[in-house]
C-alpha positions in Angstrom: 114.8 117.1 28.4 112.4 114.4 27.4 110.7 112.5 30.3 112.5 109.6 31.9 111.1 106.5 33.1 110.3 106.0 36.9 113.1 104.1 39.2 112.3 101.8 41.4 114.9 101.4 44.6 114.8 98.4 46.5 115.1 99.6 50.1 113.8 97.3 52.4 116.8 94.7 53.1 118.0 94.1 56.6 121.6 95.0 55.8 123.0 92.7 58.3 126.3 92.5 56.7 126.7 96.2 58.0 126.0 95.3 61.5 129.1 95.3 63.2 128.0 98.3 65.1 125.6 98.8 67.8 123.3 101.0 65.9 120.0 100.0 64.4 119.5 102.3 61.4 118.8 101.1 58.3 121.6 100.9 55.9 120.4 103.4 53.3 120.3 106.0 55.9 123.9 105.5 57.0 125.5 109.0 56.3 128.4 109.7 53.9 130.8 112.2 54.9 128.8 115.4 54.1 126.0 114.2 56.2 123.5 113.2 53.8 122.5 109.5 53.9 123.6 106.9 51.4 119.8 106.9 50.0 119.7 110.7 49.4 122.9 110.5 47.3 121.5 107.7 45.1 118.3 110.0 44.7 120.5 112.8 43.6 122.5 110.5 41.0 119.3 109.4 39.0 118.2 113.2 39.2 121.2 114.3 37.3 119.9 112.3 34.4 116.6 114.0 34.8 114.7 111.0 36.6 112.0 112.7 38.7 109.7 109.8 39.8 110.9 107.3 42.5 109.3 104.5 43.7 111.0 103.2 47.0 110.5 99.6 47.9 110.6 99.7 51.7 110.7 97.0 54.7 113.1 97.1 57.4 113.1 100.8 58.8 110.2 102.2 56.4 109.1 104.8 58.9 112.5 106.0 59.5 113.3 105.9 55.9 110.4 107.9 54.8 111.0 110.4 57.3 114.6 111.1 56.1 113.7 111.5 52.4 110.4 113.7 53.0 112.4 116.1 55.2 115.3 116.1 52.7 112.8 117.2 49.8 110.1 118.9 51.7 107.6 117.2 49.8 104.3 115.3 50.6 104.1 111.4 50.2 103.2 111.7 46.6 104.6 115.0 45.2 103.3 116.8 42.1 105.8 115.5 39.2 105.6 118.9 37.5 107.3 120.7 40.5 110.9 121.8 39.4 112.7 121.1 42.3 110.8 118.1 44.0 110.8 114.7 42.8 107.9 112.6 42.7 108.0 110.2 45.7 106.1 106.9 46.1 106.5 104.4 49.2 105.4 100.7 48.8 105.8 99.1 52.2 106.4 95.2 52.5 107.1 92.8 55.2 110.7 93.1 56.6 111.7 89.6 55.4 110.0 89.9 51.9 112.3 88.8 49.1 113.0 91.4 46.4 110.8 89.7 43.9 107.6 90.6 46.1 108.8 94.0 46.9 109.0 94.7 43.4 105.6 93.1 42.4 103.8 95.2 45.2 105.2 98.3 43.1 103.7 97.1 40.0 100.4 99.5 40.6 102.8 102.5 40.4 104.7 101.3 37.2 101.9 100.5 35.0 102.9 99.4 31.7 105.9 101.5 31.4 109.8 100.7 30.9 111.2 101.5 34.2 114.7 101.6 35.9 115.4 99.4 38.9 118.4 99.9 41.4 119.3 99.2 44.6 119.6 101.5 47.7 123.2 100.4 48.5 125.4 101.2 45.6 126.9 104.3 44.0 128.5 104.7 40.5 129.3 107.0 37.6 127.5 104.8 35.3 126.2 106.7 32.0 122.7 106.1 32.9 121.6 107.6 29.4 124.0 105.2 27.7 122.0 102.4 29.5 118.6 103.6 28.6 119.6 104.0 24.8 120.9 100.5 24.7 117.7 98.9 26.3 115.2 100.9 24.2 117.1 100.1 20.9 117.1 96.5 21.7 114.4 93.6 22.1 115.9 92.7 25.5 113.5 92.2 28.5 116.4 93.4 30.8 119.3 95.4 30.1 121.9 95.8 33.0 125.1 97.6 33.9 128.2 94.9 34.4 131.4 95.7 36.0 134.5 94.1 36.9 136.1 94.0 40.6 139.1 93.6 42.4 139.8 90.4 44.0 139.7 90.7 48.1 142.7 88.7 48.5 146.1 88.8 46.5 146.6 86.0 44.0 149.7 83.7 43.2 150.8 81.6 40.8 152.3 78.4 42.2 155.0 76.5 40.0 157.1 73.1 40.4 157.9 72.0 43.8 155.8 74.9 45.4 157.8 77.7 44.1 155.8 80.8 43.9 156.4 82.2 40.6 153.9 85.1 40.6 152.1 87.4 43.2 149.6 90.1 42.3 147.9 92.1 45.2 144.2 92.1 44.7 144.1 92.1 40.7 141.4 93.1 38.8 139.2 89.7 38.1 138.3 88.8 34.6 134.8 88.1 34.9 131.8 90.8 34.9 129.4 91.0 37.7 126.2 93.0 38.2 126.4 96.4 38.8 122.8 96.7 40.4 121.7 98.9 37.6 118.8 97.8 35.4 116.4 99.0 32.8 113.2 96.6 32.6 110.5 96.3 29.9 107.0 96.4 31.3 106.5 92.8 30.6 109.3 92.1 32.8 107.2 92.0 35.8 105.1 88.9 33.9 108.4 87.1 34.4 108.6 87.5 38.0 107.4 85.0 40.7 106.8 85.7 44.3 109.1 83.0 45.4 111.9 83.9 42.7 115.2 85.4 43.8 115.4 88.2 41.3 118.8 87.7 40.4 119.3 84.2 40.9 116.0 83.0 39.2 114.6 85.6 37.2 117.4 87.2 35.2 119.3 83.7 35.2 116.3 82.3 33.2 115.7 85.3 31.3 119.5 85.2 30.2 119.4 81.6 29.3 116.5 82.7 26.7 118.7 85.2 25.2 116.3 88.3 26.8 119.1 90.3 28.7 121.5 92.5 27.5 124.5 94.4 29.0 126.4 97.7 29.0 129.7 97.6 30.3 130.9 99.9 32.8 134.8 100.6 33.6 134.2 103.7 35.9 133.6 104.0 39.5 131.5 101.5 41.5 131.0 101.9 45.0 128.9 98.7 46.7 128.0 99.3 50.3 127.6 95.9 51.7 129.6 96.0 54.8 131.2 98.1 57.3 134.5 97.8 55.6 132.8 99.1 52.3 131.4 102.3 53.9 135.1 103.0 55.4 136.6 102.6 51.9 134.1 104.9 50.3 134.6 107.3 53.0 138.5 107.4 52.4 137.7 107.7 48.4 135.4 110.5 49.2 137.9 112.6 51.1 140.5 112.3 48.0 137.8 112.4 45.0 134.7 113.9 46.2 131.3 112.9 44.9 131.7 112.0 41.1 128.4 110.6 40.8 126.7 114.0 41.2 128.6 114.9 38.1 128.0 111.6 36.2 125.3 113.1 33.6 
C-alpha cells in the first residue's frame, strides 16, 4: 500500500457541550460501549485506510489523552513509523483555550511541506477516505472536504390558510450540506491560516469564495459527538449496528 499522508487530529477543545455530567474527562476519552475511548476509535478508522502517522493537537486534558493513547498502542511518544502494529504518534500541546488555528499552526513543524489530512476528535464516520484523497490530489483545490446532510432536530410543518397545518414531517433530512469534519489540505494551506482566524468560519470561507475548496458528498454514516445526547444516540446505534467505521476501507 502506498504511503498515506499524516493526519492532524484536533483534540484540544474543552467539550463544554458534553458537560451535563460531573465527570471532567476530555471528550475524546469518553468510552464507547466496548470500553475504548472515542479517540482510539477515530485512530482505528484512519488506520483501516493505511494512515500510520498521527499528529495530535492537544489542549485541555493533554496529559490524560497522551496516557490513554500511549497505553493503547504501547509505543513511545514518537514511534518508529516502520513498525507494523504501532502508529507514529506526535503530540503538540497548546494552551487549553487556544483556537483551532493556533493548534494547527503549532503542528506545522511536524507536517512540513506535505499534503495532510485534518480531522476532529469528536466525529466518526464510514466515509471513503480513499475517495476523498483521490478527489483532492486530482484537483487544484487548497482544501477538499467531506460534506454530508443532517436531519432537523425538530419536526417541521407547513401552515396553510387560516393556520391550518397541511403537512408535518418528523425531523426531516435537511436540503443543505454541512462539513463532516474530514479534510485533505495542500501544503500551502497553512500559509493561509491566521492565528486569529476561526478555521472554518474565516479561513475556509475565504478559500471557498476564491474557488479553492472542493467537496466530496457523503451520504453514509456520520456520528458527531457534540453533546451527551449524541453519545447516548451513538451507543444505541452501536448496540444495533456495531462499529461500521472499522470496516470502512
